[in-house]
N, C-alpha and C positions, 0 to 999 in steps of 0.2 A: 870522442874524436876532437882533436884540436881545432879551434876556429881558424879558418884560413882568412887572410886579409880580404877585406871587402872589395868587391868588384869596383873598377874605376868607372864603370858605366852607371853613374848615380843620377843622371839627369832624366831618366825615363820612369814611367809609372811602374814598370816591372821591378826595377831595383828598389823603389820606395816600398812596395809591398813586401819584397823579399826581406828588407831590413826589419820590417814590423813582424813578419811571420817568424823569422829566426829568433827574434827577441822573445816573442810570445811562447814559442815552442820550448825555449830554454826555461822559461818561467813555469810552464805547465808540466813538462816532461823532460827534465835535463838529461842530456846524454842519449836520448832516444831519437830515432829518425823523425824528421818533420813529416806530418801527415796533412796532405791537401786532398780535396775530394771533388768529384763531379757526379751528377746523377743523370742518367738517360733512360727514358722509357721507350722501348722498342715497340710502340703501339702502331707504328706505321713508318714511312720513310723518315730517317733521322736527318733533319735538314741543316742548312748552313746557319740558321739561328741557334739551333741546339749546339752547333760546333763551338760557339762562344762559351758555353758551359764547360767545355773541355779545354779550349785554348787558353782561357784566362788563368786557371790554376796550372796548366802545363808550362806556360811561360814563366810563371813565378817559381814553380818547382825546378825548372831547368836552370834559372839563375842561381837558385840555392845550391844546386848540384855543382855549378861552375865554381862556387866558392868552397867546395870540398865537403859539404854536408851530405848526409844520407837523407833521402826523401822517398816517401811513398805517395804516389799519385793514385788514389783509388778512383775507379769508375764503377759506380754502383749501377748495375743494369736492373732497372725496376721491372723485371720480367714477371714478377708475381702480382703486379697490378691487375685490376680487372680489365677485361676487354670491353671498352666503353661504347664504341660504335664502329661501324665498318667505314674505313676511310674511302673517300672518293678516288676513282681512277687508278686502282691497283690492278695491274695485269694479272690474270689468272684468278680473280676473285669475283664471284657472283654475289652481289649485295644481299639478296634474299637468302641465299644458302649460308653465308657467313653470319647473318644476323642472329641465327639460332645459338651462336656461341657467345653472344653478349652476356657479360657477367662472369665468365670463366677467367681464370688466370691466363695471361698472355701465352704462357708456355703450354697451356692445354688447348689452344686454338690451332687448327691445322694451318700449315704454311700455304701460301698461294699455290695454285696448281702449277706443276712443272718445276717447283722449287727443289733444290737438292738438300734442303734443311728440314729437320724433324718437326718444327712447329713455327708458329707466327713470329715469336720473339727472336728465335735463332736466325730466321730468314732476314729480318731487318737489322739485327745486330751484326751479322757477317759483313754487310757492305760498309758499316761504320768502322769495324775493326780493320778492314783492308785499307780504308782511306787514312786512318790514324797511323798505320804503319808507313804509308807513303809520306805522310807529313812529319815523320820522325817523333811521334808522341809515344813516350814510354809510360806504361800504366799497369796497375794491378786491377784486373776485372773481377767484380764480385757479383754473382748471380743471386738476386734476392729470393728466387725460387729455391735455389740450393740452400741458402741460409735458413729460410723458414722451414722447409720440408725436412731438413736434417736435424732440426731442433737446436741449431746454434743459438738462436735468440730465446730459448725457452725461459731462462731465468729472467730475461728482460720482459717477456710477455707476462709472466706471473707477477713480476714487480709492478708492471703497469696496472694489472687488474687489482692488485692489492691497494694501490694508491689511486684508484679511479676517482675517488672523491676529490683528491688534490688536483688531478688533471681536469676534472669537470669544473672545478672552481676557476681555473685559469681560463678555460674556454668560455665560461659563463661571462667573463668580462667583455667578450666580443660578440655575444649574442644580442642582436637587436632585431626588433620587429619592424618591418618596412612601414613607413608612414603612409597613411591613406592619401592617395593622389600623387605620391612621389613619382618623379620621372624615372623610368627604368634606365639604368646605366648602360651606355653603349660601349664601355671600355672592353676591349677584347681580352679574353682570358686564355692563357696558354694551356697546352695539353695536360701538363702535370698539375696545374691548378684546378682544372676540371676534375682530374682524378681525386684531388684533395677534397673538392666540394662534395664528391659522391660519398666520402667516408668521414670527413672531418671539417666541414666548412663552418662558417660563423653561426649559422642558424642551428637551432637545437636539433632539428631533424636531420642535419647533415654532418654532425660531429660524432656519430657513433652512439648517441643516446637511444634508449629503448623504452621510453615512456614510463609506465608505472613500475616496470621491473628495475628501474634505475639506469645509471649511465655505465656503458661498457666501451672501452677503447679498442676492443678486439672484435674482428668480424670473421666468423668461420666461412669457409667455402663448403657448400652443401655436399654431403656424402653421397647423394643420389645424382643430382644434375650438375654438380661441380660449380654452380654459380654462387655469387656472394650475396644474392638477394635473400639474406637470412636475418632473423631477429633473435638475439640472445634473450631468452626468457627467464633464466636464473643462473646464479653463480654462487658457489659456496667456497669461501676462502680456505677453510681448513682442509677440505678434501680436493679442492680445485675442480669439483664437478661443475660442468657447464652444460646447460640445456639450450637448444636452439630449435627453431622451426624455419623451414624454407618457404618463403612467400611465393615462390615460383611453382614448385612441384608439390608442396605440402609435406615433404619429408621432415621428420623430427627425430632427434636423438639426444642422448646425454653422454658426454665424454669426460674424461679426466684431462684437464688442460696440461697437467705435468707430464703427459705422454702423448698429447695430441699435437700434430704438426700441420694440419690442413686449414690454415687461416693466417691472418696477419693483423698487425696493429693498424689502425686508421692513420691516414697520412700525416696529420699534424702531430701525432705521437710517434709514429714510425721514424720520421726524419730526425728529430732530436735524440731519440733512442740511439740511432746509428752514430750521431756525433759523439755521444758519450762512449759507446762501445768501441769505436775505432780511434778515439782521441783526435778527432779532426780539428786542425788549427785554422785552416783556410778553406772556405768553400763559397764561391759566388752564387748569386741567385738573380733570376730575371726580375723585371719590373713588377710583374704580377705577384711574385713571391715576397716582394719587399715592401708592398704597400701596407698601410695600417690595418692590423687585424689579420694579416695574411700569414702564410706558413712560417716564414723566417722570423717574424716578430713574435708570434705565439710560441714557436719552437724555442726562442731564447729564454722563455720562462719555464717551459716544460722540461728542458734539458737538465735543469737542476734537480728534478725529481729522480733522474737516473744517475745523479752524481757527476754530471759533466758540465762543460762550459760551452757557450755558443761560439762557433768559429768566427774569425774575422771574415766578414761576408760582404764584399762590395756588390752593389747592384750593377748589373750590366744591361745596356740598352739593346734595342732590337737591331737586327741585321736585315737589310732590304736587298732587293734584286732590281737594280736599274729601273726605278719607278714603280715597282710592285708594292703593294701594301705589306704590312707585317706578315711574315710567314707563319703558317700553322701546320703542324704535322698531321692534323686531322683532314687536310685537303690533299687530294692527289695532285701529282705533277709539280710539287714544290722542289726546287733544286736541292740536291744533297751534296755533301763534300765530294763524293765520288763523281757527281756530274761536273763540279767545278774543276776537279783534277783531270778531267778529260780534256779541258781546254786551256788550263793554266798550270804552270810548274808549281810544285809545292812551295818553293821559296816565295813566289808572289802571293799565294794564299796565306801563308804564315805572316807575311809582312802586313797584309791588310788588317789582321787581328792584332799584330804587335804595335802598330804605329798609332792606334787610337786607344785612349783610356777606356776602361770598361763602360763608363757611363756615357760615352759618346757613341751615337749610332753611326753607321756607315752602310754603304751599298757595295754589293759585289756585282760586277758587270758581266752580263752574258751577251750584251749587244756590242755595237761599235765602240763603246766606251772602253772596252778591254784593251783596245789598241793604245788609247791615251794612257791607261794605267801602266801598260808595259813600257811606254816611252818614259814615263815618270820613274819607273823602277830602274830602267837602264841608265837614266841620267844620274840617279842616286848611286848606282853601282860605280859609275865613273868617278863621282865625287869622293866616294869612300876610297877608291883606288888611288886618287891623287892627293888625298888628305884634306880636301876642301869642304867636306860635309860637316854639318853641325853635330855636336856630341849626341843629342837625342836621336838624330837620324842615323848616326853610326850605330847606336845601340839597337834601334829597330832593325837595321840591316843585318847586324850580327845575329840577332835572334831569328831572323828569317832564313839565313843561309846555313846555320849550324846549330847543333844542340851540344850539351855537355859531352855527348858521346862522339861528336865529330861533325864534319861537313856533310850536308845532304848532297846526293848526286846532282850534278848540274851539267848544263849544255856546254860543250867544249868551245864552240863558236856561237855565242848568243847573238845571232843576227836580229835586226829589228823585227818584232812580232808582226807589224803591219806589212812588212815586206814579205815575210814567210807566208802570211795569210793570202796576200795577193798572188804569190807564185802558186800556192796550193789551189787557189781559185782558178787561175788561168790554165794550169796544166791538168786539172781534173784527175789527179791520181797517177799521172805518168811520171814516175820517179826519175827516169833518165833525163827527161826534159827539165824537170825541176832542178836537178843537179847542174845541168848546162847553164840555166839562168843564174842560179846562185853562184856558180863559179865565175860568172862574168861581172858580178857586183864589184869585185875588187880584183882586177886582172893581175895585180902584182902579188897578191896573196890568195890564190884561188882555193876554193873549197875542195878537199880531196875526195870526200864522200859525204853522202847525206847524213851518215852517222855523226859527223862532227856537229851538225846543226840539230841533232836530236838530244833530248826529247822535245825541245821547243818547236821544231818543225811539225812533229806529230800533233802537238797540242793545237797549233795554228790550223793545221789541216782539219782536225776534228771540229774546231770552231766553225770553219767554213762549211763543213758538211752537215753540221747539226743545228747551227744557230742562225745562219744566213738564209733568208727565204730564197726560193728558187728564182723568183723574178728579179732578185738583186745579184744573182751570180753573173759572172763575166763570160760572155761567149764572143770570141774574136770572129770578125767577118771572114767568110771564105773567099769572097770576091769584092773588088773595089766598088764603092758606091758611085757609079759612073755619073748618074744624074747630079749628085751633089758636087762632084768634082767639076762638071761642066758649068755649074751655076756660080762658081766662085768668082768674086771680083779680083782685080789686080793685086790689091793689098793682101788678100787671103792666099792667093797663089804665091806671092812673094814669101809669105811666112812659111809656107810648106817648103819652098826651095831652100830657104835659109836653114831649116831643120835638116833636110835631106843632105845638104852640103856638109853639115857638121857631124852627121851620124858616126862615120867611121872613126874620126879623131876623138870623139867624145863617148865611145862605147864602154861605159862603166856607170855604176849608179851615180857617183858624184858628177861625172862628166855629163851625163844626160840631164841631171838636175840643173846644172849650170846652163846647158844648151836650151832646154825648153823654157826656162824662166828668162833667158837672155834674148831669145828671138824678138819678142815684142819691144824690148829695150832698144835693140839695134835698129829695128824698123822705125822707131821714133827718133833716131839720131843720137842715142846715148850709147855708152860703152856697155857691153854685156856684163861687165864687172861692177857697174854702178849700184850703189846701195839704195835701199828704199828712201832714205833721207835725201838722196840726191835726185830723186825722181818725182815728177808731178803725179798727182792722184790718178790721172787718166791711165797711167801705165798698168795699174792693177786691173782696171776694166779691160784693157787690151789683152792682158794675160788671161783673164777669165774667158774672154771670147775665143782666144787662140786655143785654150785647153778644151773648150766645148767642141770646137771644130775637130780637133784630133780625136776626141772620144767618139764623135759621130762617125768619123771615117774608119776608126779601128774596131769599135764595139757597138755602134749604132745607138748609143745613148748619150745623154748630156754629161754623165759622170761615170766614174769607174775607179779602179785601183790607181794609186799614184802613177802618174804618167811615166816617170823614169823606169819604174818596175815593169809597167805594162809594155813599154818599148823593148826592154830586155827580153821579156817573156815571148813577145811576138817574133823577135828575131829580125836582124837587119834586112834580109832579103824580102821577107813578108811585109815588113813595114814599108819598104820602098814601093812594093807593088800596090798596097792598099792606099798609099798616099799619092798614087798616080804617076810615079816615075816610069 
């Protein structure tokens, strides 16, 4: 395929990696599709940290596609990994009942009760596939269960066993005995690295070795109990006869590995084997995989045994959730991409991953911070539209709103998220009332139907319903607070009169914003149009006092949704009644 002119978006990290990957792919496999890869283990909910494993190569692959090259983005579903432990907090899962399956392949573990899927792996894979479709991620999925059990890797397995001495020599470089009295590391280890340690870690007993029988990089699943708690006792290269015993149930058998498909290579051998088999040029890895002696480093040496080369592999940093610690898929309740897409549009979620370099950590907001993120996104949207955005920001925006295949579906009228959330909060699901309020935001260009504000309105409503505690929801008073109204001094009464006198002529979002901020200015003898620079500091204090009074009279609290939105939501007639007119 002829090389298309390089993208003009050369100032962001995605373009820089695309340049490098295209050049490396032409060197390794000229004329063939560029291969990038991700690996996901459906051992539990696939969370927003795992999504970086997909979004990093997706964004690079998409840039390469935009330049006219063919690309394969492989997602390797590590569904033939062992079921290591029962995650916490999974609905439909009794911990004691599912513990009996520990050691089996993930595809041999029952799905949670009530699931529509045939096994554990498919249950958790399905939610991720759905989320990736909404995010516009194009990929080729590869089930490692299917690959191993159908014999696709048979030659690679036999090759690894034949060269087990060479593999053992590489791993031996990283085998160290812990020093006496050494402090135990508190560094968190991610799910995949824990899987790796079970079959191929740095210590001798963790990398597939079998004591006096020699080293073996292959682990069979037991023919009786299906678990990988097995020990290879002998292997004959010429005949490929392999004998093993199960340490769980005592079962033992001898098989011919050239026709046996019920087992897999240990992790630190399996990963580089796949790099070579698929011709992977780009695959990122998490911090735990990239540290000295970890999977990526060791794999870089082992891949040569399979005749391949290590991919370009940037390390990616952790993704947090508004103040939460690093996410781990072994714990229940961690937010997934599907959870995020319930409360935010795919463009915003894509942007969060596109605007930060892989080695930069960032947080995804499920709290009030989501409103600020949306404000920032809308501001960027406006700058891109008027041509004032910086080149790197234009590039990140472009990667968020479209892929090489076209634009992602978007909201026709993207009203401010915080406004939509306030309206959804106040109306409590009454769509007719929501439409009335939203139509009054801009009387000269009223909303024709709620569909124009969707899907953003639905996302904001979902955020209110699922992420905002009940005691923070807004409940408008049914009756005026007579006692409070009677207790007001002359200045407070005057502020309410000024507001009520201006309601009708200012009945729009912008108009009411001007009015509620202007009342304290006018009371102090200034123009309602006076800017903060023209006003003394006391005006801000007076504004806060006035706002608190309005909140108490309308919703019985010190704070609430933005006052202009709240006033529109309550409606003129009800506002006048609650403010004592």
